[in-house]
N, C-alpha and C positions, 0 to 999 in steps of 0.2 A: 487574680482570685476568680475562680469559677463559682457560679451559683446555679441552683436548680430552678429552672424557669417554668416548670410544669404548671405552676399555679399563677403565673404572671397575669393572666386574664381573669382571675377570680377577684371580685370586688366586694367589699363590705361598705354599707352606707350607715352612718351613725347619725341619728336625728332625734330631737326632742318633739317633733311634730310629724304626724302621718295620719291620713284620714282613717277614722274609725266609726263604728255605728253611732256613737254618741256625738261625734264631731266630724261630720263627713267632709267639711270644708277645710279643717285644720291640716296644714302641711300638703295641700294639693300641689304646690310647686315642687315639693320633694318627690311626690309620686310621679309628677310629669318628668322630672329628671331621671328617675329610675326607668320609666317607660321609654324614654328617648335613648338611654345608654345601654340598657341590658341586652339588646339584640347583638351588640358587638363584643359581649363578654362571654366567658365560659359559664361562670356562676355569679349571681349577685344575691347577697343576703342583706336585708335591711334590719338594723337593730333600732327599733323604735322605743326609746327610753322616755316614758311618759310620766310626768310628775303627778303624783296623787297626794293631795293636800290632807295632812292629818290635823284634826282639830281637838285631839285629846289634851287633857291637862298636862303640863310639863313633866310631872312625875310619872305619867303613863306612856310617854313617847317611846322610851327605850323598850318597854314591854311590847308595844305595838310593832316596833321594828323587829324584835326577836320573833314575834308571831309571823311577820311577813317573811322573815328569813326561813322559817320552817316550811312555810307554804310555797315558797318560790319554786322548788323542784317540781311540784305538782302543777303549778300554773304555767310553766314555760313550755312552749312548743312552737314550732314554726308552721306557717301556713302559706299557701300560694298568694302572690300579689301580681302586679301587672308585668307583662312581657316575660313571663317565666321566672321572675325573681321570687325569692323566699322572704317571708316577713316574720320576725320574732318581736313580740311586744313584751316590754319589760316595765312593770309598774315601779316607780321610784318614789318611796314615801318621803315627803318633805313637810316642813312646818312653815308657818307664816314668818315673814320678816327676814328670810335668808337674803343675803346678797347674791348677785349673779355668780360670783366665784364660789360661794358656799353651795349653791345649787349644783354647780358644775362638779364639785367634789363629791356630792351625793350621787350624781349620775354616774361618775366614773367608778365609784366604789360599788354601786349595785350592779353595774355591768360586769365588773370583775367577779362579783359574787355569782352572777348568773352563768358565767363562763367557767366556774369552778377554779378560779385563779389562773386559768390558762389565757394566753393572748388571743385576740381575734385571729382566726386562722388565715384570712386573706392577706395577700401581699400588697394589695392596693386598698386603702381605707379612705373613704371620702365622707367628710363630716359637714353637717349643716349648722350654721351659726358658730361663732368663735369659741364660746365657753362650754355650754351644755353639749355641743357637738364636738368641737375641736379639742378641748381639753380631755373630754371623755375618750375620744379616739386615740389621742397621743398616749394617755395613761394605760391603754389596753391593747395597743398595737404590738405586733411582734417586732423584735429589734431590727429586722431588715425590711420592714414595711415602708411603703411610700404613702405618707399621710397628707391628704389635701383637705382644704377647708373652703366652703363657700359661705360668705356673709350676705344676708339679705334682710337683716332685722331693721325695721324702721325705728326701733327704740335704742339704737346704738349709743346715743348720747347718754341715756340713763345708765348703760353698762359702764361707759368710760368715766362717769362722774364718781363711781365707787372706787376708792383707792385700791382695795384688794382685787377687784375685778379688772381694773386697768392693768395692774401688775401681772395678773394671770394672762390677760389678753396679749401682753407683750411677749410672754413666754411662748404662747401658742404661735404667734407670728414667727418667732425665732426658731422654734423647733420643727414646724411643719415643712414638708417638702415643697408645697405650693399653696398659695392663698389667693382666692378669687372673690371679687366683689361683683355684684350683679349690675351695678351702675357706677359711673364715675363719681356720682355724688358720695357714695359710700367710700369708694377708693380714696378720694381726695380728703375725706374726713379722717380716715385711718392714717393716711400718709402724713397729714398734718400732726396727728397725735404721736405717731411713731416714725419720725423722719429717718432714723437710722435703718429702719426695716422697710421703708417705702418701696424699695426695689423689688420686694417679694410679692407685692400686691398687683394682680392682673385683673382684667375684665373678662368674665364669662357670664352671660346673661342667664336668666331663667329660660327654660325651653317652652315654647308654645306650639301646640298642634294646629296645623293649617289643613287638616285632612277632611274637615266637615263644613263645607260652605253652605250657606242658606239655600233652600230650594228655589226661592223667588227673591229678586232684588227688592230693596227698600224703595217705595214709591212716594212716601210722605213721612213727615217726622212727627207723628202723633202719639205713638206708643213709647213713652219714656221708660227707661230701665236704669236702676242703680243696683250694682252687685258689690257687696263688701260689708264690713262690720259697721254697726250703728254706734259710732263713737264721735265725739266732738271733732277729732282730728280729720275725719273724713268729710266734714262740711255738709253732712246729710240734712241738718236742720235748715241751712240756707237753701238747700235743694228743694225741700218741701215748700218753703215760702215762695221761691221762684216759680215752682210748678203752679201753685195756687194763683199767682198773678197771671201766668200765661194761660191757664185754664179759663180764667175769667174772660179772656179775649177769644178763646177757642174751646168751647165746651166739649169737643170731641177728643181732647187730650186725655190720656190716662197715664198713670205712673205705677210701676211695679218696683217695690223695694225688697231686694232679696239679700238676706243676711241677718245674723244675730247681733245682739249688742245691748248695752245698758240703756240706750235711748229708745228702745222699741216702744215701751209704754208711753213715754212722753211724746213721741212722734205720732202715734196713733191718736192720742188726745188732741194734739195740735191739728191734725188733719180734720178732725171733727169740728174744731173751733173755726177752721178756715172753710168749712162746708165743702170739702173735697173728699171726705172719707168714702163716698160712694164710687169714686174713680181712682182711689189709691189702694193698692193691694200690698199687704205685708206677708211675704211668704215664710219668714223665718229663715233659718239656716238651710241651705240647699247643697246637694252633692255637686261635684264638678260637672258631671254629665248633664245634670238638671240646669245648671247655670248656662252651659253651652246651648241647651235647647231654648232657654229663655232668650238668649241673644239672637238666635235664628228666627225667633217669633216677634221680636220687638223692632222698633225703628231707630232708636237713638239711645246710646249709653251716655248718661250724665254722671260725671265723676269730679265733684268739686272739692277734692281733698285739700287740706291745708299743707300737708307734707307727705311725700311719697318717695320711697327710694327707687322704686321701679314702676309699679302699677300694672300688675299682670292682667287684671280684668280689662284694661284699656286695649292691650294687644290682642287679647282673646276676642274682644268685640270686633275689631277690624278683621281678624281671622274669620269671624262668622259673617263678614260682609256688612257690617253695621257701622254707620258713622258715629263719631264721638264728640262730646262737648266736655272738655277737661281743663283743669287749672294748670298753670305753670307752677308746679309745686315740688320741683326737684327732679324726679325721674321722668315724667312724661315729655318734657321739652327736649330731653336727650334721646329717649327711645323713639320719639316721633320726628326727630330732627330731619329736615329736608322734605317731609311729606305732611306737615301740619295741615296745610290747606287742602291737600288731597283727601285726607281722611276725616276732616271735621273742622272744629273751631277750638282754639285755645284762648283762655281768658286768664287774667291775673288773679292771684289770691287776694280777695277782698272780703272783709267781714260784713257782707251784706248780700242780699238776694238780687239787687239791681244788676250786678255784673253778670250773673247767670242769665237773667232775663235778656239783657242786651246781647249776650253771646248767642243765645238761642235764636233771637230775631235775625242776627246777621247770618247765622248758618242757614236758617229757613229761607232767607232771601236769595241765597246763592245755590240752594239745592234744587235739582241734582247736577246741573251743568257745571257748577263751580267745583265739584268734587271728582276725584278719580279713585274710587275704592279698589278697583282691580289693581291699579298701580301700587296703592298702599299695601295691599295684601302681598304682592310680589316682593316688595322691598322688605317688609317685615319678616316674611318667610326666610329671606336670605340672611337677615340679622338674627332672628330668634327661633327659627324653625327647629324641629327635632334633629334633623340631620346636621345642621350647622353647629348646634350646641354639643351634640354627641361627638362630632369630629374634634372639637376643641378639647373635650375631656380626654378622648383617646390619645391625643398628641401628648398630653401631660402624663396620663396614667401609664401608658405602655411604651413610652419613648425614654431616651436618656441612657447613659452608660450603664446604669444599674439593671435596666431591663433587657439589654442586648439587642442586636440588630433584628432578630426575628420578630420580637415583640413590637419593635418600632414599625416595621413594615406592616405587620398585622393591624396595628392601630390606624395606619393611614388608609388601609383598604376597607376597614369596617364601615 
């Protein structure tokens, strides 16, 4: 059987997250994946299906959906995004208390609506997260499309706890052409849940840019930085307590906390109670390029998460020439395997600030001679750099019997 391969290198990306003016940080890892892979493709179109929560009374919901349906043709248009790709934003009206499977059904339905009932035109479709991305892509891909899914959700256990969502997830695994987890933590969790489909789950990490090193090397560990959401799971409360203790011994220490979250107000109040509010800066949410700038201007990234599937900001910090103090919380001990001492200090997850303080003192005592940040950057670039991750995707997207020999060789050369 012969197939038309003229569009083999056209790729669609389906995602529930992508940076936008209201949430510049949301989906930065998806944007990075587009930036890394688009140069090796003919065309890349990003379908950002963004949930818009409706708070109408139940009897008004259907009327609101009908109004949304009428306005949709006016609202839809594509715009340029990174690396020559195109971006189409699609609002998806949802209501509270949906399961993840019900959310996925809404995302799939509204994407079909936006496409006028036609399938996604690209022959390669890559989705982010299993249900709102993967299910949506599978339900809207053309019959001959190769559909791939990347899972990087730290809330995967919540998804799998819901019976309907777990069943839908199994269907996604079964139906997709290829399935990728960003760390072996996620891969092992999914393989344990779906043993009959474990063979389909491979590792491809989030891509990290190593193109912008800091202008001057770190010479002392006094300007602390945290980048991430302000939620309990990230351990940022313990970070603040630890900083206050360390600041008492070294008044020149400062801390910048960059990110949004429900704990912002409580953390600011606690900083005042600890008498460190004059040396603690809360930036709120920052865009990815602003986060990179902060990393190049600070001395130490402190990331005391309770659980992390990957930990993008940790790798970004090393890419920016910055040492790190991080917990062994799932992802970091794997992403930093073999270079832990070269790039900083790793500590166990403990529900206290003392472990962070002790880790900081150990790191300070062996800085700088006990570290090798240049080696760490080289190793991590080989593992997670744009070229490495892009080549891994090309091998899957454009290789195999369905794509033909020409596409396979093109993928290897891109």
